[in-house]
C-alpha positions in Angstrom: 85.9 131.5 -5.0 83.9 133.5 -7.3 80.8 135.4 -5.2 77.9 135.9 -7.8 75.5 138.6 -7.1 72.1 138.3 -8.7 72.9 141.5 -10.8 76.1 140.1 -12.0 74.0 137.0 -13.1 71.1 138.7 -15.3 73.7 141.2 -16.6 75.7 138.2 -17.7 72.7 136.1 -19.1 71.6 139.2 -20.9 75.0 139.9 -22.4 74.1 136.2 -24.1 70.6 136.8 -24.9 70.2 140.1 -25.6 67.3 142.0 -24.0 65.8 139.5 -21.3 62.1 138.6 -21.7 59.9 139.6 -18.7 58.4 135.9 -18.0 55.9 135.6 -15.1 55.9 132.3 -13.0 52.6 131.7 -14.4 53.9 131.7 -18.1 56.9 129.0 -17.1 57.1 125.6 -19.1 58.0 123.2 -16.2 60.3 120.6 -17.8 61.6 117.6 -16.2 65.3 117.0 -16.6 67.7 114.5 -16.0 71.4 114.1 -16.3 73.3 111.1 -16.8 75.5 111.1 -13.8 76.1 113.2 -10.7 76.1 116.9 -10.7 79.6 118.1 -11.2 81.6 120.3 -13.3 80.6 118.7 -16.6 77.2 120.0 -15.9 78.1 123.4 -14.4 75.8 125.1 -17.3 73.0 123.5 -15.4 73.4 125.1 -12.3 74.4 128.5 -13.7 71.3 128.6 -16.0 69.3 127.8 -13.3 70.7 131.1 -11.1 71.7 133.3 -13.8 68.6 134.0 -15.5 69.1 131.9 -19.0 66.6 129.3 -18.0 63.7 131.7 -16.9 64.5 134.2 -19.8 63.6 131.4 -22.2 60.8 130.6 -20.3 61.5 127.3 -18.5 61.5 126.0 -15.1 63.7 123.0 -14.9 63.4 120.6 -12.3 66.9 118.8 -12.6 68.0 115.6 -11.3 70.9 113.3 -11.3 71.3 110.4 -13.2 72.7 106.9 -12.8 74.7 106.2 -16.2 73.5 107.2 -19.7 72.3 103.9 -20.2 69.4 104.9 -18.1 68.6 108.1 -20.0 66.7 106.7 -22.6 65.1 104.5 -20.4 63.7 107.2 -18.0 62.8 109.2 -20.7 60.7 106.6 -22.4 59.1 105.6 -19.3 57.7 109.4 -18.9 59.7 109.9 -15.8 61.6 112.8 -17.3 60.7 115.2 -20.3 64.3 115.5 -21.3 67.4 114.0 -20.6 71.4 114.3 -21.3 73.1 111.1 -22.3 75.5 109.6 -24.4 74.5 109.0 -28.0 75.3 105.4 -28.5 73.2 103.8 -25.8 70.4 106.1 -27.0 71.0 104.9 -30.3 70.8 101.5 -29.3 68.0 101.8 -27.0 66.1 103.3 -30.2 67.0 100.6 -32.4 65.8 97.9 -30.0 62.3 99.8 -28.8 61.3 101.9 -31.8 58.0 102.0 -30.0 59.0 103.6 -27.3 58.9 107.3 -29.6 62.6 108.1 -28.1 64.7 111.0 -30.3 67.7 113.2 -30.1 67.1 116.5 -30.8 70.5 118.0 -29.9 74.2 117.3 -29.6 75.1 119.1 -26.2 79.0 117.7 -26.6 80.6 117.0 -29.9 83.0 114.3 -28.6 82.7 110.9 -27.1 84.2 111.0 -23.6 83.8 107.2 -22.8 87.3 105.5 -22.3 89.0 102.7 -20.4 91.5 103.3 -17.5 93.9 101.1 -16.0 96.7 101.8 -14.0 99.9 102.9 -15.6 102.0 100.9 -13.3 100.4 97.8 -14.6 100.9 95.1 -16.9 98.1 96.5 -19.5 99.8 98.5 -22.1 97.5 98.6 -25.0 93.5 97.5 -25.4 94.3 94.0 -26.7 95.6 92.9 -23.3 92.0 93.8 -21.7 91.0 90.2 -23.1 90.7 88.0 -19.8 90.6 90.9 -17.6 88.2 92.1 -15.0 86.7 95.6 -15.3 84.7 97.1 -12.9 81.5 99.5 -13.7 78.0 100.5 -13.0 75.7 98.2 -15.3 74.6 101.5 -17.0 78.0 103.2 -17.3 78.3 104.8 -20.4 81.7 103.8 -20.8 80.3 99.8 -20.3 77.3 100.4 -22.6 79.9 101.2 -25.4 82.8 98.8 -24.7 81.6 96.1 -27.0 81.6 98.7 -29.9 85.4 99.6 -28.7 86.3 95.8 -28.6 85.0 95.2 -31.8 87.2 98.7 -33.2 90.4 97.1 -31.7 89.8 93.4 -32.4 89.4 91.8 -28.8 86.6 89.3 -27.9 84.5 91.7 -25.6 83.1 87.9 -24.4 86.5 87.1 -22.5 86.4 90.4 -20.4 84.6 89.7 -16.8 82.7 92.4 -15.5 82.3 93.4 -12.0 78.7 95.2 -11.7 79.4 97.9 -8.9 77.6 101.2 -7.3 78.9 104.3 -8.9 80.7 105.5 -5.8 82.9 101.9 -6.1 84.3 102.3 -9.4 87.4 104.4 -8.9 88.3 102.8 -5.5 87.9 99.3 -7.2 91.2 100.5 -9.6 93.0 102.5 -6.9 92.6 99.3 -4.4 93.9 96.6 -7.4 90.6 95.1 -6.9 90.0 95.3 -10.7 92.2 95.7 -13.6 90.3 98.5 -15.0 87.4 100.7 -15.2 85.3 102.1 -18.0 83.5 105.5 -18.1 83.7 109.0 -19.2 86.8 110.6 -18.6 85.4 113.4 -17.2 84.2 111.2 -14.2 86.7 108.5 -14.0 90.0 110.7 -14.2 89.1 113.3 -12.0 87.6 111.1 -9.4 90.7 109.3 -9.7 92.8 112.1 -9.1 90.9 113.0 -6.1 91.7 109.5 -4.7 95.2 110.2 -5.2 96.0 108.7 -8.6 96.7 111.7 -10.7 96.7 111.6 -14.5 100.0 110.2 -15.0 99.2 107.4 -13.0 96.1 106.3 -15.3 96.7 104.7 -18.5 93.9 105.8 -20.4 92.0 104.3 -23.6 90.1 106.8 -25.2 87.4 105.4 -27.5 87.6 107.9 -29.8 91.1 107.3 -30.7 90.5 103.8 -32.1 88.4 104.9 -35.1 85.4 105.3 -32.7 84.1 109.3 -34.3 80.9 109.1 -32.6 79.0 112.0 -31.1 79.2 112.4 -27.5 76.3 113.5 -25.3 73.1 114.6 -26.6 69.4 115.8 -25.5 67.2 112.9 -25.6 63.2 113.3 -25.7 60.3 111.3 -27.0 58.4 112.5 -30.2 55.4 112.6 -28.1 56.8 115.3 -25.6 57.8 117.2 -29.3 54.4 117.0 -30.4 52.3 117.6 -27.3 54.6 120.4 -25.8 56.5 121.9 -28.9 57.0 125.3 -27.2 58.2 124.0 -24.3 60.5 121.4 -25.8 61.9 124.5 -28.4 62.3 126.8 -25.0 64.1 123.9 -22.9 66.6 123.0 -25.8 67.4 126.6 -26.4 68.0 127.3 -22.3 70.2 124.3 -22.3 72.5 125.0 -25.2 72.7 128.7 -24.5 73.6 127.9 -20.6 76.3 125.3 -22.3 78.0 128.4 -24.2 77.6 130.8 -21.1 79.5 128.0 -18.8 82.5 128.0 -21.7 82.5 131.4 -21.5 82.4 131.9 -18.1 84.1 128.9 -16.5 84.8 130.6 -13.1 81.4 132.0 -12.6 79.9 128.6 -13.8 81.7 126.5 -11.0 80.9 129.4 -8.5 77.1 128.7 -9.3 77.8 125.2 -8.9 79.1 125.5 -5.6 75.9 127.5 -4.8 73.6 124.5 -5.5 75.9 121.7 -4.5 77.6 123.0 -1.4 80.0 119.8 -1.4 81.5 121.1 -4.4 85.5 120.7 -4.4 86.2 123.8 -6.8 89.7 122.9 -7.8 88.7 119.2 -9.0 85.4 120.6 -10.4 87.0 123.7 -12.2 89.5 121.1 -13.6 86.5 118.7 -14.8 84.8 121.6 -16.2 88.0 122.1 -18.4 88.4 118.4 -19.3 85.1 118.3 -20.6 85.5 121.9 -22.7 88.7 120.0 -24.1 87.6 116.6 -24.7 83.9 116.4 -25.3 83.0 120.3 -26.3 85.3 122.2 -28.6 86.1 120.0 -31.5 87.3 121.0 -35.0 83.3 120.8 -36.2 82.1 123.2 -33.2 84.8 125.8 -33.8 83.7 125.6 -37.4 79.9 125.5 -37.1 79.0 126.1 -33.7 77.3 123.7 -30.9 75.0 121.0 -32.3 76.4 120.8 -35.6 74.8 117.5 -36.7 76.3 115.5 -39.8 74.3 112.8 -41.3 77.1 110.8 -42.3 78.9 110.7 -39.5 75.7 109.7 -37.2 75.2 107.1 -40.1 78.6 105.0 -39.5 77.9 105.5 -35.4 74.3 103.9 -35.8 76.0 100.9 -38.1 78.5 100.4 -35.9 76.2 100.0 -33.2 73.8 97.7 -34.9 76.9 95.8 -36.0 77.9 95.4 -32.7 75.0 94.2 -30.8 73.7 92.4 -33.9 70.2 94.4 -33.5 67.3 93.2 -35.6 66.7 96.6 -37.1 68.9 99.8 -38.2 67.3 103.0 -37.7 67.6 105.7 -40.2 69.4 108.8 -39.4 66.1 110.8 -39.4 64.4 108.3 -36.7 67.4 109.2 -34.7 67.6 112.7 -34.8 65.4 115.6 -35.0 67.2 118.8 -35.5 63.8 121.0 -36.3 63.6 122.6 -32.7 67.3 123.8 -32.3 67.6 127.7 -32.4 69.2 129.4 -35.1 73.0 128.6 -36.1 73.8 132.0 -35.3 72.9 131.5 -31.4 75.3 128.8 -31.0 78.7 129.9 -31.8 80.9 129.0 -29.0 83.9 131.7 -29.4 84.3 133.6 -26.3 83.0 137.1 -26.0 85.3 139.7 -27.2 
């Protein structure tokens, strides 16, 4: 276990940010920020930014709340419960299409690749996605993998209406598969894979159908807010986006220290499991070829358009939002600040 002193934290943050700003408590932008799931290794950046000075040096004081699935993030942000949240782009886009009056918009891409998947037992009878027809899957109602499943079903040519769903609380999802009470589960590989491993079902015992391997080249997790927040508090929005993205890069460059900060915040953290979960997040979600070439939050309209069209067609939505209605990149920091290569 790595112990992080305040001096080390500030030095590490200063190396990323340059000379730190002098910020007083009175000048901080107070921003309510929601995750889309529990506080684990995928969100070590949030614990790090909270404790190593990056958030404060950007003039932001976050109140960070755990989430209950990506499907909840746009709902809660639109309701004004939170100012900004991180969640999968597919349910967010669906929400935007169905609720144009709610003013929701994405302002950054944190994780370039979608982690959504369906997992079954490797020793079970299901060996390909088409065999999910007529089976029972377990997941919370707002689970990101479940929200996106109809798009996956359409991509692999199965009738999503034949799949039975067991709606359960988040902590019961993985036990349902381990105990053979469901044929499969949906979720994010960063959650399901490591949670199953913690219950004794290691990676070789899991058969994972990653949605992105079946023609779904979708953006993963983005920062979701409202145009009202952007209009009424533009400096707070700009500072919050910059702080979150810089903290994400810092965690990638300093993974051991990031998990140490997570352990400080969440004392029950299993360091071994969360270290692996963090690395899976980097490998499966964050470090794509696009990010290697262009840096974090590089947005390609044509790629987003395909994601929008797939969502609209799958759910038979009454309107197709434009790319500009879905994403506003004008609050992002310069691309030079978003390069992810580890410091020399």
